[in-house]
N, C-alpha and C positions, 0 to 999 in steps of 0.2 A: 504493498500498499504504498501510497506517495505520503512522506511528511505534511504536504501542506495540505491532502485530503484528512489526513487524520487529524490534525489542528482543528481543521474546521468543527469537525466532529465533536473533538473536546471541548472547543468553544462552545455547542450548542449544550452539549451537557454540562458546562459550568453556569451557561446562561440561566437552562432550568434551574439549577438547584438553588439560583438565587431569587428566581422568580416564586419558586416553590416558599422560600423563606419567608416573602412577602406573608403567605398566607399560615407561616406559623407551623410548616409539612415540609417532611415528612417527622411524624412522631409515635412514635412504640406502640403508644395505647389508643393511637386512632385506626379507625377502619374506613379507608376512601373507596367509593364507587366510581369506575371511571367507565363513561359513554363510550362504546367501543365499536364502529360501522364495521371497521377493516380496511378502510381508506387508508391514504398516505398518513392522511392527519392523525386520527385517532391511534394509528396503528405506531406511529412516532410518540404520541401521548402517553400510549400504556407501555410502549419498550422503556422509555424515560423513566416515568413513573417507576415502574420493576425496578430499572437499575440503580436510581436513588436510593429506593426501598432497601436493597439488599447490599447496600453500600452503608449502611447503619449498622451499630453493632448489634440491635433488636431490632428488626424490619416490622414497619407495620402490616396491618391487615390491608390488601388488595382484592376487588372484585371487580369482574369486565362484565359489562351488562349490555347487550345485542339486540337490537330492535329489528324484525324480520318486519317491513311494513307491507308486504304483500302485493309490490308494485311492480318489481320485473322478474316475475316466475323464476325460472331455472336459476338463474344469476343471481336471485336473492339468495336461494338455498346455499349456493356456491359461498356466497360473502358468509352467511350463517356457520358453514362448516369449516372455512379458513378461520373464520374468528374460532371457533370450537378448539381447532388443533393447534392455533397459535398459544392459547391459554393453556393449553392440556402439556405443551412441550415446556412451560414455564412453570408449570405448577399454580396458575392462576385460579381461581374459582370462576366458573363462566355459568354466565345466566343468559337463556334467552326468551325473548317474549316473542309469539304471532300476533299480528295485528291486520287490519283489512282497512289501509288508510283511503282505497278508493271510495268503499261503502261508507268511510264517516265523513269525506269529502263532500258526497251528496247528500248525508244527512244531516250535516251540519251548514251545508251550503258554503263551502269553504273552498278556496283552491286547494289542488291536490299537493303542494308545497306546504301548505298551512294545515291543513289536515294529518300530514307526517308527522310535520312539528308536535302539534297538540296531541297525537298517538304515542308518540316517544316521549314526551314529559308527563304522559301520564301512566305509561310503564314503569318509568323512574319512580315516580310518587307511590305507585302500587309496591315496589320492592322497597322502598324504603319505610311505607306503612309497616310492613312484615319484618323490617330488620333496622331497630332504634338504636342499635349499637352504630350506625353508620354515622362518621360525623359529617362527610362532604359529599359533595358529587364532582370530578372533575369532565369538563369538555376540552375539546379540541379546538375551539375558534382561534382563529389565528390574524396575522395584520392583514390579509389579502381580505380575509370575511369581513373585517373591520371596514377596509376600505368598499367594498359592495355593498355592505349594512348601509354605509352614511348617504353612500350615491343612491341607492333603491330607497331612501326616505325622502331624500331632494325631490327625487322624481316623483315622488307620489305624496309629497307635502306633509310636511312635519316642524314639530317645535324647536326649541334649543333644546331639551331634552333630546329628540328625537337625534339631533346632529352629535348627543354624544358618542353613539353607537352603542356597540355592545361592552357592556359595563365587566370590568376584572372579575366583580364578585354580583350575584344576585341572590334573594333569597327564595326558598321553595317550600309552600305551605303544605303541610304534611299531618292527614287527621290523626290524633292520638288520643284517646280515652284515658291514657293512663296519668296525662296530666291533667290539671285543673282546667285551664284554657280549652281545653279540647283537640289542640293542636300544637304541633312544635315547628319551628322555622329549620329546614338544613339550608345549608349556604352551598351553592353551586360556582365554583372558583373556573378562571378560564387562565392557566399558567401560559397560555402559548402566545397570547394576544399581541406580543412584540415580535415575534418568530415571523418572517414571512414563508409564504409556503416554499420558495426555493429552497430556504435554509432546513426545511424538513426535510424534502426530497432529497440534498445532499446528506444529512443524517444516516437516511435510510438505505442510501445508496453506499456510503461509506462502510456502515456497519452489514452491508449486503443482508438487508430488512425486508422480507416478501411483505407487496400489501395486496391488495384487491383494487380495480378501478370501477367504478358505476360507468357502465355505456352510457347511461343517459346526460352524463355530465357534458358531452358532445354535441347534444341536441341544443338549440334554441327556443324549445316551446315553455320552457319555464323561464319566467324572471330573472331569477341570479346568473343561469347559464347564458341568456341573453346580455345582461352586463358583464359577466366574466370573458365571455368568449368574443364579443364584437363591440359593447361601448365601451370599456374600458382600455381595450387597446386603439381604439381610435381617439381617446380623449390625451393618450400618452402620444401621439404624432403630433399634440399641439404643445402639450408638455409634458416631456417624460418623465418629469418629477412628480405627475399627477397624484399615484398612491400617497406619496408623503406628504403633498401638499393637503389631502383628505386627511389623511390622519392628523395633522398639526390642527388643522380645522378642527377634530374632535376632540382633540387634547383642550384647545382653548375653551370650546364649547361646555367641556366637563367641568373645566374651572369656573365659568360664569354660572353655571345651573348648580354647583356645589355653593357658590355666594349667595344665588337666591334662596337655594334650601335652606341654607342657613336664617334667612329674614322666616322663611315658612314656619321653621322649627321654634324660633324666638314666637311666631305670633300664639303660636298654642301653648307655649311654656308660661308664658305673661299671662295669659287668660286663665291658664291651672287647668286647662283641658286637652281631652285626646281627640284624633282627629273623627272620631264615631261619636263623639258627644256633640247635643245641641250647639249653636254659635250664636251669639248674639248678633244682631243683624245689623246693627249700629258700626260693631267692629270691624266689619267686612266695607262697609260702605266709604271708608277713607281711604281704603288700601289703594298703591298704585295698580294699574290694570295687569301689569306684567307679577306681581306679588298675589292679587285678589285669585288668576289663576291658576296660582300652585298651589293657595288653599284650596280651593276648592276641586282640586285634582288631587292634592292628599286625603282629603274626605272620600273621594270616591275611590280611591285605592286602598283605602283603608278598610271598608266595606269590602271591596271585591278582595282582600287577603283573604277573608274569613267565609266568603260565598264566591266562588269559582264560577259559578252562572252566570255573573257578572260580566258584560262583552268589555273588552278593552276599550278605556276612556277616548271618543272620537271629539272631534274638534267641533262638530256640530254638538254634540252632547255637552261641551264644555260650556260653548255659547248659551246655550237653554238655560244651565244652570246660574250662570252667569246674570241671564235675564230674569230668572226668578228671584234674584238676590234684588235685584233694582227695583222689581213691580211688587214685591210682596207675592210672589206667585207660585206656583209648581208646575213642575215638570217631569212626564216616565221617561226612565233612564233602559234600563233592561233587566230583564229575570224578575219582573215584580216588583222593582224597586222605583221610587220617585226621589225628585230633591225637592222640598217646600219650604218657603219661607213662609211665615206665617205666626201670630204673637210675637214679633220682634226675636223670632227664633228661628235659624237656618239649620235643616238638620234632612238626612237622608232617612227616608223610613219606606217600609213595605208598601205600597198602593191599597192592600186591605186597611192600614191602619189611618190612612188619610181622612181628614177631613171632608164634607162634602160641600165644598165651598164654589164648587164649579158650577151647580144650577141655580141659574136664575131668570130671570123674566123682569126685565127693567123699561119704562117708559121713557121713551126717546121727545122730551119735548125741544120745541123749536128755540133755540138762543140758549139753552142750557147746557152743560156740563155734565155728560154720565159717566159715572167711573165705574168700569167693568172690573169683578171678583178678582180674575186670573190677570190682569193688570191693564194697563191702556187705560184711554179715554173715548170716550165719541163725540160728537156735536152737530146737530142738525141747524145749518145755517140758513134763515129764511129771507137775509136781507137788512134785519132789527140791527140798532145800535148795539145792543148786547151781544147779538152774533158776532159780530165785528171787535167787540173789546175781549170776548171770550176766545173767539179765535187768535186773537193777537196772545192772549196770554198763553194758550195751552201751546203754539209755535216756540216759546220762549223755556219751556219747560222739559217738551219732550223731543226727542234727537229726531224721530222721523215721525212722517203721518202719509197717510194716503187718501184721496179724496174721488167723488164721483157726482155726477149730476143727475137729479130725476123730475119727471115732469110729475108735481103734488098733486094735479087733479086727478090721476089715474090710481091714487091709493086708495086702498079700503079702509076705513078705519085709522087709527091712529098708529106710529112707527112706535117699534118696542125692541127690546135687543134681547138675545137668548145665545146660549154655546150650542153646538153642534149636539144631534141628536143621531147621528147615522141610521136613522131609520126614511120610512117614506114620507115625513113633514120636512124631510131636507131636501126634497127635489123642487127646483123650480124650470121655467122656461127661460133660457138665454141665449142669444144668440142662434134663435130658431130650431132647437134641440133642447129636450129636458135632460137634464144633468143633476148628481146629487152633489150635496157641497163639500162630501169627502171627495169625489173624483176630481170635480171643478179646481178645488185645492193642489191637487196632484198634478193635474192638467198644466197648472201656471208654475209648478215648480216650486210653491211655497216651502220654505223649510219644514221641518216636520216641527221644532218648538214654538213655531208660530201659528202652525195648523191648529195646536191644541189649544191656542188660546184668543184665535180671532172670533168675535163676535160675527151674530148674522144679524143684518138688518129686516125686519118683517114688519107686515101688518094684517090684517083679517085674509088676506089671499094666500097667504105663506111667504115665502124669502121674496125680499125687494132688493138686497145689495150683499154680495161676500167680497168683503176688502180683497184686494190682489186678482180679483176675478172679473165677473160682470155684473151687469144690473139686471133684472126682470125686464122681458121685452115691453112688456104692457107699461112700462112706466120710462121708456127710453125719450129724453126730450126730442132727438130726429125727429120723431113722429108727432109730436106737439102743436098745437093749433096756435097760432100765431096771440100772443100776448099771455099764455100758459104760464101760471106761477112756475117757476123751474128752481127747486132748493138744493142746496149743496152739503153732502152728507161727508163726517170727514172723521177717520179711524186714527189716533195717538198710540207710538207704541215707542219702546226706547231698544229694541234688537233689531242688528243688520238685518236683510234679505240675504 
């Protein structure tokens, strides 16, 4: 073996030893679980971990876990058998889980990539549940994975936290009836995040360590494969140091996010509450938007850590939570949970527990401001001085409004406001066809958090106007007789469309 190559392999091992030391590993009294696919990255991780462990006077325990996702048929069986033999040759305990990721992708309405990831972590969690002596999980995410992750999130749309990429450590929640809380947190460590894939491949080559190759990695039908095989090479033609630039961006974002996280922690600490506790609304309204977003994200994540049915927090959900804080209203989130602001407190709670404040029927009087229980205000302008004064007032206190004109001669009885019912009473004739309020709001791409709070303007004949959509054909001023009274309807709200 050429000394240069041997020095390279030794350098990888010493860097790995230093990386593991950051996690205070290895230790003789620790049992580590290694996620092992049989590919180059995880094979390097398992070999390095095994080599480092047996360099200790008292080696720690290591178990390798492999998941056959049921995606690649015979090739997947080949991978599982390779992993089994690799571990047997080194006396490493081996665990195999069989799954059906394609079926789960269909059932959960996820991409195959997302379903495979969820299934993989569910298998890991299941094993941890049965083995409380395991102190941590090691995964083989490396520097190239970090580049792909940051780029993927940039293209999809992300926050500052998303730019941080893959963290070196994250916690996995495992149910455990033996502890008072009913669950425990097991850390997932990524000791290879500072290693490039080239370094890991060189390590395997120098040490003549076999591994398997996933043939689908060469196909561009999966998002990450497309980035890895096409987008990143193209970006390198513009900037050869593109990967390093993205990693620096990720590191800077992580530092900035850590600062904001310290402000979020201080917020809860100063109030003497946990993120799962109700929060005084007035303590939120004065916060900078950047901090408010993180406080509400912390509230959501704290509840998700104990109810994994909650979907990952989206920008739309976070926007709806902010809207609820500003308007003393509520918004549905996922898995039977809602975020509610009422009685000077903000909280997440199960929908079955929410107070029924959304059921209302309010008269809409000419010139008078009508406040909606779910947030926002409405105004019927009849040309009076009072209408003009109240219109000017509302434009000063609300960020946004939408309005329309109607022929008041065609109204049947007085106007009133009510919420959506999603039944036959929610149908009206608009644009020559009958449609429901639900379908109209969807067709006009009104954000979900606004659909839940938009009031319906009605008279004795049903719906007159649905904000963001259209007016009933019978009150359309275009068909009005000359001199017919034309009124303006306004709906004011505080959340962007």
